[in-house]
Every structure is written in structure tokens, then in C-alpha cells.
C-alpha positions in Angstrom: -75.7 7.2 22.2 -76.6 5.6 25.3 -75.6 5.9 28.1 -73.3 2.8 29.1 -71.7 3.2 25.5 -70.5 6.8 26.3 -69.1 6.1 29.8 -67.1 3.0 28.0 -66.0 5.4 25.5 -64.9 8.1 28.1 -63.0 5.2 30.2 -61.0 3.9 27.3 -60.3 7.2 26.1 -59.5 8.2 29.7 -56.9 4.9 29.9 -55.5 6.3 26.5 -54.3 9.6 27.9 -52.9 8.7 30.8 -50.3 7.1 28.9 -49.8 9.5 26.5 -47.5 12.4 26.9 -49.1 14.7 24.3 -52.4 15.3 22.4 -52.3 17.2 18.9 -55.8 18.2 17.7 -56.1 18.7 13.6 -59.8 19.0 12.0 -60.7 16.1 9.6 -63.6 17.8 7.2 -63.0 16.1 4.2 -60.6 13.6 4.3 -61.1 10.2 2.5 -60.9 6.9 3.9 -57.5 6.2 2.4 -56.1 9.6 3.5 -57.1 9.2 6.7 -55.5 5.6 6.8 -52.4 6.7 5.4 -52.0 9.7 8.0 -52.4 7.1 10.6 -50.4 4.5 9.6 -47.4 7.5 9.6 -48.7 8.3 13.4 -48.6 4.7 14.5 -45.1 4.7 12.8 -44.1 7.7 14.7 -45.5 6.4 18.1 -48.9 7.8 18.1 -52.2 6.6 17.5 -55.0 8.6 16.0 -58.5 9.0 18.0 -61.9 10.3 16.6 -64.3 10.9 19.1 -66.9 13.6 20.1 -64.9 16.2 21.5 -67.5 16.6 24.3 -66.7 13.0 25.4 -62.6 13.7 24.7 -63.0 16.8 26.9 -64.5 14.6 29.8 -61.8 12.0 29.0 -59.2 14.7 29.3 -60.6 16.0 32.6 -60.8 12.9 34.3 -57.4 12.1 33.0 -56.3 15.2 34.9 -55.2 17.0 32.0 -55.8 20.6 31.1 -58.6 21.5 29.3 -58.2 22.7 25.9 -59.9 25.7 24.0 -63.2 25.9 22.9 -62.0 27.2 19.6 -59.5 24.3 19.2 -62.8 21.8 20.5 -65.0 23.1 17.5 -65.5 21.0 14.7 -64.9 17.7 13.5 -61.7 16.7 14.9 -58.9 14.0 15.2 -56.8 13.6 18.4 -53.5 12.4 17.8 -51.5 10.8 21.2 -48.3 10.5 21.5 -46.9 7.4 23.7 -43.1 7.9 22.5 -41.6 11.1 21.2 -43.9 13.6 20.8 -41.7 15.6 18.6 -42.1 12.8 15.7 -45.7 13.0 15.9 -45.7 16.3 15.3 -43.5 16.0 12.6 -45.4 13.9 10.7 -48.6 16.0 11.6 -46.9 19.2 10.2 -45.6 17.7 7.2 -49.3 16.0 6.2 -50.9 19.4 7.3 -48.2 21.0 4.8 -49.0 18.8 1.9 -49.9 20.8 -1.4 -52.1 17.6 -2.5 -54.6 17.8 0.2 -56.7 20.4 2.0 -59.0 18.4 4.4 -56.4 18.0 6.9 -56.2 21.6 9.1 -53.5 20.9 12.3 -54.9 23.2 15.1 -52.8 22.9 18.0 -52.6 20.3 21.3 -51.3 19.6 24.4 -47.7 19.0 25.6 -48.1 17.1 28.9 -49.9 20.1 30.7 -48.4 22.9 28.8 -51.3 24.2 26.0 -50.1 25.0 22.4 -51.5 27.2 19.6 -50.4 26.3 15.9 -47.1 28.2 16.3 -46.0 26.6 19.0 -46.9 23.3 17.8 -45.0 23.9 14.6 -41.9 25.0 16.2 -41.8 21.6 18.2 -42.6 19.6 15.0 -39.0 21.8 13.8 -36.7 20.7 16.6 -34.9 17.7 15.8 -35.4 14.2 17.2 -34.7 12.7 20.3 -31.6 10.5 18.5 -30.4 13.6 16.9 -30.6 15.8 20.1 -28.6 12.6 22.1 -26.0 12.4 19.4 -25.6 16.0 19.6 -25.5 15.9 23.5 -22.8 13.0 23.2 -20.5 15.0 20.9 -20.7 18.0 23.2 -19.6 15.4 26.1 -16.8 13.7 23.8 -15.1 16.7 22.5 -13.4 17.7 25.3 -12.2 14.3 25.6 -10.9 13.6 22.5 -8.9 17.1 22.3 -7.0 16.2 25.4 -6.5 12.4 24.0 -5.4 14.2 20.7 -2.6 17.0 22.8 -1.6 13.8 25.1 -0.9 12.0 22.0 1.1 15.2 20.2 3.2 15.5 23.1 4.1 11.6 22.8 4.6 11.8 18.9 6.9 14.8 19.5 8.8 13.2 21.7 9.4 10.0 19.5 10.6 12.3 17.0 12.8 14.0 19.0 14.6 10.8 19.7 14.3 9.5 16.4 16.6 12.5 15.3 18.6 12.2 18.1 19.3 8.9 17.1 19.6 10.2 13.3 22.4 12.4 14.3 24.6 9.9 16.9 24.3 7.4 13.6 25.7 10.3 11.6 28.6 11.3 13.8 29.5 7.6 14.4 29.8 6.9 11.1 
């Protein structure tokens, strides 16, 4: 490849990496075009993007973007890189689901980088098992709202009991007047 094209590729990758929250690496040896197109679409829906690049050019782009280098074992072979722009957990879920799909044997998930933290395969799988951002937000809201709703129930119960006592006093007075 001419040097100018390589520099342009590295600059493009560096720009994408600077916007990315995480980078996940997988080997795609033997994937068909239909399989890679389907995987690209799923990753795009999850807020990411798949890039195929030479490992050396990708390593240079990562270095220039200020990201930690990935280990040599992860950078060997024909790799596809998943860049996560939104929720890394959602992209990790898609990649894990596809890697564990029994109908395909071509895609092998290797690991990645979450912000500055290097992830091996086990850590990436654990990340994929986490709930999504929306689920976590719902859990936090429920946790915050639980004491408040308990207080409202206690206060409402006191008022209910007070109204019940007044109604019983009224009924007794009506019985004694009759």
C-alpha cells in the first residue's frame, strides 16, 4: 500500500478511536460476506461499528489516539475491531451472542479495551452479562423511590386509620341516638 493511503487509514482510524468508549477484538477467519454483513448490522444497532484493518495500522492508530496497546496474542491473525460509541455493554452482548452462536464457527472473540482497562476474554464475557444502561437506570430509580413510597404508604395508612376511627365514632353516636 502506498504510504499516503496508510497515513490516511491511520488518521481515519485514530479519529474513530478518539470517539470510541471501548474497542473489542475478534478473529473473523472464514466468515462469509453474509455473516459479516449481519454482524455489522447488529453491532451498528447496538451503537458500535465494525472495522477491518491491518493489525499494525490499527496498533499505530491506537497509539496515536492515546489508547493502551493490546497484547500481541490479541493482535495476531485476521482481526475485526468493534468500536463502541454508545454503550459498550450492548456491543459486548451482540459480539458474545454471535461468538456463542452454534451455527457459525468463523468468529472468535478475543478481548478488548474498555476506556483504558484491558479486557481478556473472560472479562469481556462478564461485561456482556451486565444489564444494559436502561435496566441499570431503572434499578437505581426503583432503589431511590422505594423509601419514598414506603413513607407515603405509612402516612396514608395513618390517615386511613384516623378516618376509620372517626367513622366508627359516628356510627356509635348514631346507634346511641336511635
